[in-house]
C-alpha positions as CSV (number, residue, x, y, z in Angstrom):
1,S,17.8,-3.7,-4.7
2,M,16.6,-5.2,-7.9
3,Y,13.0,-5.5,-8.9
4,M,11.1,-7.6,-11.5
5,T,7.4,-7.8,-12.3
6,L,5.6,-11.1,-11.6
7,S,5.5,-11.9,-15.3
8,E,9.2,-11.3,-15.6
9,E,9.8,-13.5,-12.6
10,K,7.8,-16.3,-14.2
11,R,9.7,-15.9,-17.5
12,L,13.0,-16.0,-15.6
13,I,12.0,-19.2,-13.8
14,K,10.9,-20.7,-17.2
15,T,14.2,-19.7,-18.7
16,V,16.2,-21.4,-15.9
17,N,13.9,-24.5,-16.0
18,D,14.3,-24.8,-19.8
19,Y,18.1,-24.3,-19.6
20,F,18.7,-26.9,-16.9
21,S,15.7,-29.2,-17.8
22,V,14.3,-29.1,-14.3
23,D,11.5,-27.3,-12.4
24,I,13.2,-25.2,-9.7
25,T,9.8,-24.6,-8.0
26,D,9.6,-28.4,-7.4
27,T,10.0,-29.5,-3.8
28,W,11.7,-32.9,-4.4
29,R,15.1,-33.3,-2.6
30,K,17.2,-34.8,-5.3
31,R,20.7,-33.5,-5.0
32,E,21.0,-32.3,-8.6
33,L,17.8,-30.1,-8.2
34,V,18.9,-28.9,-4.8
35,D,22.2,-27.8,-6.2
36,I,20.5,-25.9,-9.0
37,K,18.2,-24.2,-6.5
38,H,21.2,-23.2,-4.3
39,A,23.0,-21.8,-7.4
40,F,19.9,-19.8,-8.4
41,R,19.3,-18.3,-4.9
42,Y,23.0,-17.5,-4.5
43,N,23.1,-15.7,-7.9
44,M,19.9,-13.8,-7.3
45,R,21.1,-12.7,-3.9
46,K,24.5,-11.6,-5.4
47,L,22.6,-9.6,-8.0
48,G,20.9,-7.7,-5.2
49,Y,17.5,-9.3,-5.1
50,R,15.7,-9.3,-1.7
51,V,15.6,-12.6,0.2
52,A,11.8,-12.3,0.4
53,D,11.5,-11.9,-3.4
54,I,13.7,-14.9,-4.1
55,G,11.7,-16.9,-1.6
56,R,8.4,-15.9,-3.3
57,M,9.8,-16.9,-6.7
58,L,10.6,-20.4,-5.5
59,D,7.8,-20.7,-3.0
60,C,10.0,-21.1,0.0
61,N,10.5,-18.9,3.1
62,H,13.3,-16.4,3.6
63,A,15.1,-18.7,6.1
64,T,15.5,-21.3,3.4
65,V,16.9,-18.7,1.0
66,V,19.4,-17.5,3.7
67,H,20.5,-21.0,4.4
68,S,20.7,-21.8,0.7
69,V,23.0,-18.9,0.0
70,R,25.3,-19.8,2.9
71,T,25.4,-23.5,1.8
72,A,26.3,-22.3,-1.8
73,K,29.2,-20.3,-0.4
74,N,30.5,-23.3,1.5
75,F,30.1,-25.7,-1.5
76,M,32.0,-23.2,-3.7
77,E,35.1,-23.4,-1.4
78,T,35.5,-27.2,-1.9
79,D,33.4,-28.2,-5.0
80,Q,34.7,-27.2,-8.4
81,S,31.7,-28.6,-10.3
82,F,29.3,-26.8,-8.1
83,T,31.2,-23.5,-8.7
84,T,30.9,-24.1,-12.4
85,L,27.2,-24.6,-12.0
86,V,27.0,-21.3,-10.0
87,N,28.9,-19.5,-12.8
88,I,26.6,-21.0,-15.6
89,M,23.5,-20.1,-13.6
90,G,24.9,-16.5,-13.2
91,D,25.3,-16.3,-17.0
92,V,21.8,-17.6,-17.6
93,I,20.3,-15.0,-15.2
94,R,22.4,-12.2,-16.6
95,D,21.5,-13.1,-20.2
96,F,17.8,-13.1,-19.3
97,H,18.2,-9.6,-17.8
98,A,20.0,-8.3,-20.9
99,A,17.4,-9.8,-23.2
100,N,14.6,-8.5,-21.0
101,K,16.0,-4.9,-21.0
102,L,16.2,-5.0,-24.8
103,L,12.6,-6.3,-25.0
104,S,11.3,-3.6,-22.7
105,R,13.2,-0.9,-24.7
106,V,11.6,-2.2,-27.9
107,N,8.1,-2.2,-26.3
108,E,8.8,1.3,-24.9
109,N,9.7,2.6,-28.4
110,I,6.6,0.9,-29.9
111,A,4.4,2.6,-27.2
112,K,6.1,6.0,-27.8
113,K,5.6,5.7,-31.6
114,S,1.9,4.8,-31.3
115,I,1.3,7.7,-28.9
116,T,3.0,10.1,-31.3
117,M,0.9,8.8,-34.2
118,L,-2.3,9.2,-32.1
119,F,-1.3,12.7,-31.1
120,C,-0.6,13.7,-34.7
121,D,-3.9,12.2,-35.9
122,L,-5.7,14.1,-33.2
123,L,-3.9,17.4,-34.2
124,D,-4.7,16.7,-37.8
125,R,-8.4,16.3,-37.1
126,S,-8.3,19.5,-35.0
127,S,-6.7,21.5,-37.8
128,E,-10.0,22.9,-39.0
129,F,-10.4,24.5,-35.6
130,I,-6.9,25.8,-35.0
131,D,-4.6,28.0,-37.0
132,H,-1.1,27.1,-38.2
133,E,0.6,29.0,-35.3
134,E,-1.3,27.0,-32.7
135,L,-0.6,23.7,-34.6
136,V,3.1,24.5,-34.5
137,S,2.9,25.4,-30.8
138,W,1.4,22.0,-30.0
139,L,4.0,20.2,-32.1
140,D,6.7,22.2,-30.3
141,R,5.3,21.1,-26.9
142,A,5.3,17.5,-28.1
143,R,8.8,17.9,-29.5
144,I,7.7,16.9,-33.0
145,Q,9.1,18.7,-36.1
146,E,6.5,20.0,-38.5
147,F,7.8,17.9,-41.4
148,E,7.5,14.8,-39.1
149,F,3.9,15.7,-38.3
150,Y,3.1,15.9,-42.1
151,N,4.9,12.6,-42.7
152,I,3.1,10.8,-39.9
153,V,-0.3,12.2,-41.0
154,E,0.4,11.2,-44.6
155,S,1.6,7.7,-43.6
156,T,-1.6,7.0,-41.5
157,K,-4.0,8.3,-44.2
158,G,-3.7,5.0,-46.1
159,A,-3.9,2.9,-42.9
């Protein structure tokens, strides 16, 4: 089953709210909002999210989510404009996930890069205590080429 952090859940809710100009955590029973909530719960369920997680995101209990998903399935059999809404909602959620994956990959790379720079700086400052062979051995363990090490050390000297 799928999993999101709480901050990712909040961002997804905001994304959906912005797209449809509503607040899907709101409790008012206006048909337009209710349909949007059904479409959201149905899509999240279809993507493999747990009923309890969907409920927590919209501040409702799991029975409400189960009922909502069933209602959405029924509407889709007879209501073409509701089906269109469900499809659009699906796109909005999938786009969010794609963008989110990209973002976390970028952040991962930034983190990796800064750890590498930190490591190289540490090694450089230890170079008066260790010989060249030991330096190379550490670089090897960290999977850093010697020329990369010298480039990184050189580039952080000015910083």
